[in-house]
C-alpha positions as CSV (number, residue, x, y, z in Angstrom):
1,X,-0.2,0.0,-0.3
2,X,1.7,3.4,-1.1
3,X,0.6,6.8,-0.8
4,X,-1.0,8.3,-4.1
5,X,-2.0,11.5,-5.9
6,X,-3.6,11.4,-9.3
7,X,-4.4,14.1,-12.1
8,X,-6.2,14.4,-14.8
9,X,-5.9,16.7,-18.2
10,X,-8.8,16.8,-20.5
11,X,-8.3,17.1,-23.6
12,X,-11.0,18.5,-27.1
13,X,-11.9,15.2,-29.0
14,X,-9.8,16.9,-32.2
15,X,-7.0,18.0,-30.2
16,X,-4.1,16.2,-29.0
17,X,-3.1,15.4,-25.5
18,X,-1.1,16.2,-22.8
19,X,1.2,12.8,-22.5
20,X,4.4,14.0,-25.4
21,X,4.2,17.4,-22.9
22,X,4.2,15.3,-19.7
23,X,6.8,13.1,-20.8
24,X,9.2,15.7,-22.2
25,X,8.6,17.4,-19.3
26,X,9.7,14.3,-17.5
27,X,13.4,14.5,-19.0
28,X,13.6,18.6,-18.6
29,X,12.2,20.2,-15.3
30,X,13.4,17.7,-13.1
31,X,16.9,17.2,-11.0
32,X,16.5,13.4,-11.6
33,X,16.8,11.3,-14.4
34,X,13.2,9.8,-15.4
35,X,14.1,5.5,-15.3
36,X,11.3,3.7,-18.1
37,X,10.7,0.3,-15.7
38,X,7.7,-0.8,-17.6
39,X,4.4,-0.3,-19.0
40,X,1.0,-0.4,-16.9
41,X,-3.3,-0.3,-18.1
42,X,-6.6,0.5,-16.9
43,X,-9.7,-0.2,-17.6
44,X,-12.9,1.8,-15.9
45,X,-16.8,1.3,-16.1
46,X,-19.2,3.6,-14.7
47,X,-22.6,3.0,-14.2
48,X,-26.0,5.3,-12.4
49,X,-28.9,4.5,-11.7
50,X,-32.2,5.4,-13.4
51,X,-33.8,8.3,-12.6
52,X,-37.7,7.3,-11.9
53,X,-40.1,9.3,-13.9
54,X,-42.5,9.6,-11.4
55,X,-42.0,13.7,-10.5
56,X,-40.4,14.2,-7.0
57,X,-42.5,16.4,-4.5
58,X,-41.8,19.6,-4.1
59,X,-41.4,19.6,-0.3
60,X,-38.8,17.4,-1.4
61,X,-35.5,17.4,-1.8
62,X,-34.0,16.0,-5.6
63,X,-32.6,12.4,-5.5
64,X,-29.2,11.8,-5.1
65,X,-27.3,10.2,-8.0
66,X,-26.2,6.4,-7.1
67,X,-23.0,5.0,-9.1
68,X,-21.2,2.0,-9.3
69,X,-18.1,1.8,-10.5
70,X,-15.5,-1.0,-11.7
71,X,-11.7,-0.4,-11.5
72,X,-9.3,-3.1,-12.7
73,X,-5.2,-2.1,-12.2
74,X,-2.7,-4.1,-14.1
75,X,-0.3,-3.1,-11.3
76,X,-2.9,-5.2,-9.0
77,X,-3.9,-8.2,-11.1
78,X,-5.3,-10.3,-8.1
79,X,-8.6,-8.4,-7.6
80,X,-10.7,-6.0,-9.2
81,X,-12.2,-2.8,-7.2
82,X,-16.2,-2.1,-6.9
83,X,-17.0,1.5,-5.8
84,X,-20.8,2.0,-4.8
85,X,-22.4,5.2,-3.2
86,X,-24.1,4.5,-0.3
87,X,-27.5,3.9,0.7
88,X,-27.6,6.9,2.8
89,X,-26.2,9.3,0.6
90,X,-27.4,12.6,1.1
91,X,-27.6,16.1,-0.7
92,X,-25.6,19.2,-1.0
93,X,-26.5,22.3,-1.8
94,X,-24.8,21.3,-4.9
95,X,-26.8,18.3,-5.8
96,X,-23.6,16.8,-4.8
97,X,-23.2,12.9,-2.6
98,X,-21.9,14.9,0.7
99,X,-19.7,13.7,3.3
100,X,-16.6,11.6,3.9
101,X,-18.2,7.4,3.5
102,X,-20.5,8.2,0.0
103,X,-19.0,5.6,-1.3
104,X,-18.3,2.1,0.0
105,X,-15.0,0.8,-1.7
106,X,-14.8,-3.1,-2.1
107,X,-12.5,-5.7,-4.2
108,X,-13.3,-9.1,-5.2
109,X,-11.5,-11.4,-7.4
110,X,-11.2,-9.9,-11.2
111,X,-13.1,-12.4,-12.5
112,X,-15.8,-12.0,-10.0
113,X,-16.0,-8.5,-11.1
114,X,-16.0,-8.9,-15.0
115,X,-19.4,-11.2,-13.8
116,X,-20.9,-9.3,-11.4
117,X,-20.6,-6.5,-14.3
118,X,-22.3,-8.1,-16.4
119,X,-25.3,-9.1,-14.0
120,X,-26.2,-5.6,-13.5
121,X,-25.8,-5.0,-17.4
122,X,-28.2,-7.5,-18.4
123,X,-30.6,-8.9,-15.6
124,X,-30.6,-5.1,-13.0
125,X,-30.9,-3.1,-16.2
126,X,-34.1,-0.9,-14.8
127,X,-32.5,-0.1,-12.2
128,X,-28.8,0.8,-14.0
129,X,-28.0,2.3,-17.2
130,X,-23.9,2.1,-18.1
131,X,-23.0,5.3,-18.6
132,X,-19.6,4.3,-20.5
133,X,-16.2,2.5,-20.3
134,X,-12.6,4.1,-20.5
135,X,-9.6,2.8,-20.4
136,X,-5.6,3.1,-20.4
137,X,-4.6,0.3,-22.9
138,X,-0.4,1.1,-22.4
139,X,0.2,3.3,-20.5
140,X,4.1,3.7,-19.2
141,X,5.6,3.5,-15.5
142,X,8.9,5.6,-14.6
143,X,11.0,5.5,-11.7
144,X,12.4,9.2,-11.0
145,X,13.8,9.3,-8.0
146,X,11.4,8.3,-4.8
147,X,8.5,8.9,-6.5
148,X,7.2,6.2,-9.2
149,X,5.6,8.0,-12.2
150,X,2.3,5.9,-14.8
151,X,1.3,8.1,-17.6
152,X,-1.1,7.2,-20.2
153,X,-3.8,8.0,-22.4
154,X,-7.4,7.9,-21.7
155,X,-9.9,6.5,-24.1
156,X,-13.1,6.4,-24.4
157,X,-14.3,3.3,-25.7
158,X,-18.3,2.7,-24.7
159,X,-20.3,4.4,-25.6
160,X,-18.6,5.8,-28.2
161,X,-14.4,5.8,-29.0
162,X,-13.0,9.0,-28.5
163,X,-10.0,10.5,-26.2
164,X,-10.9,12.2,-23.0
165,X,-7.6,13.3,-21.8
166,X,-4.0,12.1,-20.2
167,X,-3.9,10.5,-16.5
168,X,-1.3,10.8,-14.3
169,X,-0.6,8.9,-11.1
170,X,2.8,9.3,-8.8
171,X,3.5,7.4,-6.3
172,X,5.4,7.4,-3.0
173,X,8.0,4.9,-2.7
174,X,10.5,6.7,-0.3
175,X,10.5,5.5,3.3
176,X,6.8,5.0,4.5
177,X,4.8,4.5,7.8
178,X,2.0,2.8,5.6
179,X,4.0,0.3,3.9
180,X,5.5,-0.6,6.7
181,X,2.1,-0.9,8.4
182,X,0.7,-3.0,5.9
183,X,3.6,-4.9,5.5
184,X,4.0,-6.3,8.5
185,X,-0.1,-7.1,8.6
186,X,1.3,-9.7,5.5
187,X,4.3,-10.2,7.4
188,X,1.9,-11.1,10.8
189,X,-0.8,-13.1,8.7
190,X,2.0,-14.9,6.5
191,X,3.1,-16.1,10.5
192,X,-0.3,-17.3,11.0
193,X,-2.2,-18.6,7.4
194,X,1.1,-21.4,7.6
195,X,0.9,-22.1,11.4
196,X,4.2,-20.5,12.4
197,X,2.4,-17.9,14.2
198,X,3.8,-19.7,17.5
199,X,5.5,-22.4,17.0
200,X,9.1,-21.4,16.9
201,X,11.1,-18.8,19.1
202,X,12.1,-16.2,15.3
203,X,8.7,-16.5,14.2
204,X,7.6,-15.0,17.7
205,X,10.4,-12.6,17.9
206,X,9.1,-11.3,14.4
207,X,5.7,-11.3,15.7
208,X,6.4,-9.4,18.5
209,X,8.4,-6.7,17.2
210,X,5.3,-6.2,15.2
211,X,3.3,-5.5,17.5
212,X,5.7,-3.6,19.5
213,X,5.8,-1.5,16.0
214,X,2.0,-1.1,15.7
215,X,2.0,-0.1,19.5
216,X,4.3,3.2,19.3
217,X,1.6,3.8,15.9
218,X,-1.4,6.3,16.1
219,X,-3.7,6.8,14.0
220,X,-2.8,10.7,13.8
221,X,0.5,9.1,12.7
222,X,-1.1,8.1,9.4
223,X,-3.0,11.3,9.0
224,X,0.0,13.2,9.2
225,X,2.2,10.7,6.8
226,X,-1.0,11.3,4.7
227,X,-0.9,15.1,4.6
228,X,3.2,15.4,4.5
229,X,3.5,12.5,1.3
230,X,0.5,14.8,-0.6
231,X,2.7,18.0,0.2
232,X,5.2,15.8,-1.7
233,X,3.3,14.7,-5.0
234,X,1.7,18.2,-5.4
235,X,5.9,19.3,-5.2
236,X,6.7,17.2,-7.7
237,X,3.8,17.9,-9.8
238,X,4.1,21.4,-9.9
239,X,7.5,21.0,-11.1
240,X,6.2,19.3,-14.4
241,X,4.4,23.2,-14.8
242,X,1.4,21.3,-17.2
243,X,-2.1,24.1,-16.6
244,X,-5.5,22.7,-16.5
245,X,-5.1,19.8,-14.7
246,X,-8.0,17.8,-11.9
247,X,-6.3,16.0,-9.1
248,X,-7.6,13.5,-6.6
249,X,-6.1,12.9,-3.2
250,X,-6.9,12.9,0.0
251,X,-10.5,12.1,-0.8
252,X,-12.9,11.3,2.2
253,X,-12.0,7.3,3.6
254,X,-8.2,7.7,2.5
255,X,-6.7,5.5,4.8
256,X,-9.1,3.5,6.4
257,X,-7.9,0.1,4.9
258,X,-4.4,0.9,6.6
259,X,-6.1,2.5,9.7
260,X,-7.9,-0.7,9.8
261,X,-4.3,-3.2,10.2
262,X,-3.2,-0.8,12.4
263,X,-6.1,-1.6,15.0
264,X,-5.7,-5.5,14.1
265,X,-2.3,-5.4,14.9
266,X,-2.7,-3.3,18.0
267,X,-5.5,-6.0,18.6
268,X,-2.8,-9.0,19.1
269,X,-4.9,-11.3,16.8
270,X,-2.4,-12.7,15.4
271,X,-2.0,-15.6,18.2
272,X,-5.7,-16.0,17.9
273,X,-5.7,-16.9,14.2
274,X,-9.1,-15.3,14.0
275,X,-8.7,-12.0,11.1
276,X,-5.0,-12.4,10.4
277,X,-4.3,-16.6,10.0
278,X,-6.7,-16.8,7.5
279,X,-4.9,-17.7,3.8
280,X,-7.3,-16.3,1.2
281,X,-6.7,-16.3,-2.7
282,X,-5.8,-12.8,-2.8
283,X,-2.6,-12.3,-0.3
284,X,-3.4,-8.5,-0.3
285,X,-7.0,-8.3,-1.1
286,X,-6.7,-4.5,-0.1
287,X,-3.9,-3.3,-1.6
288,X,-4.1,-0.3,-4.5
289,X,-7.4,0.7,-2.7
290,X,-6.5,4.4,-2.0
291,X,-5.2,5.1,-5.7
292,X,-8.5,3.8,-7.1
293,X,-10.5,6.2,-5.0
294,X,-8.4,8.6,-6.8
295,X,-9.1,7.3,-10.4
296,X,-13.2,6.9,-10.0
297,X,-12.7,9.8,-9.0
298,X,-11.3,11.3,-11.7
299,X,-13.5,9.2,-14.0
300,X,-16.5,10.0,-12.6
301,X,-17.5,12.6,-15.1
302,X,-19.9,13.0,-18.3
303,X,-22.0,11.7,-15.4
């Protein structure tokens, strides 16, 4: 689990995108030279609930649109992300869903994600309509100092094919409390799942070190790291000098899962195996949830 920022630069249908400009400035505007390390891809599908044909009463607030989003990321191949509007989402004066917790994130095995989308496309068609699908079919990945940058053009594939713009994900890969908590959670879960916790002096020592680490960390420390790292990401982006971008950072519920990991570690559930000791087909089902929220916020356009 990493702390990231996502930036989207929209483009007109018949105009060139910002991809070439961003790629050039990665090479000319930064102190560290970018090192190409691979390719990446994503696919995103947006659904919206079907508006009621019954007129709303004058005394009642207009209904809040509800959304369901499906996302797959090539660098998190074990699962798909599903983001849905909460049943109790309230409307603001601008008509937008209000408050933290208005969207709910779930991860499922990637084949199941496709099956669920097809189910809502056909079996639930009167209630949900498919608004659009977009994809980054072949983006580039660069390591730049302590950052990993993913950049690519966003192409709409449904309902009509067109280029929507360029998306940039900036991931902090330097020292990270958030990543340390996630790695410790995986370590303790792996030991418990293999039956080694409590089974030997070395395993007990590793588990004890992890629990001592968790006891010294508070949720406020996690919030502080997200704020500080977000500032570093914004500074990095600012050096590229690209205008007109929409950003997605510090969204509601960002950091929710890593705080849950910290609470589990503090509860010492690794020795009972109740929450940490069960193996799963997906070794890290919460990997990527923060960046998935950011992509989904960006791609909820033309709703």
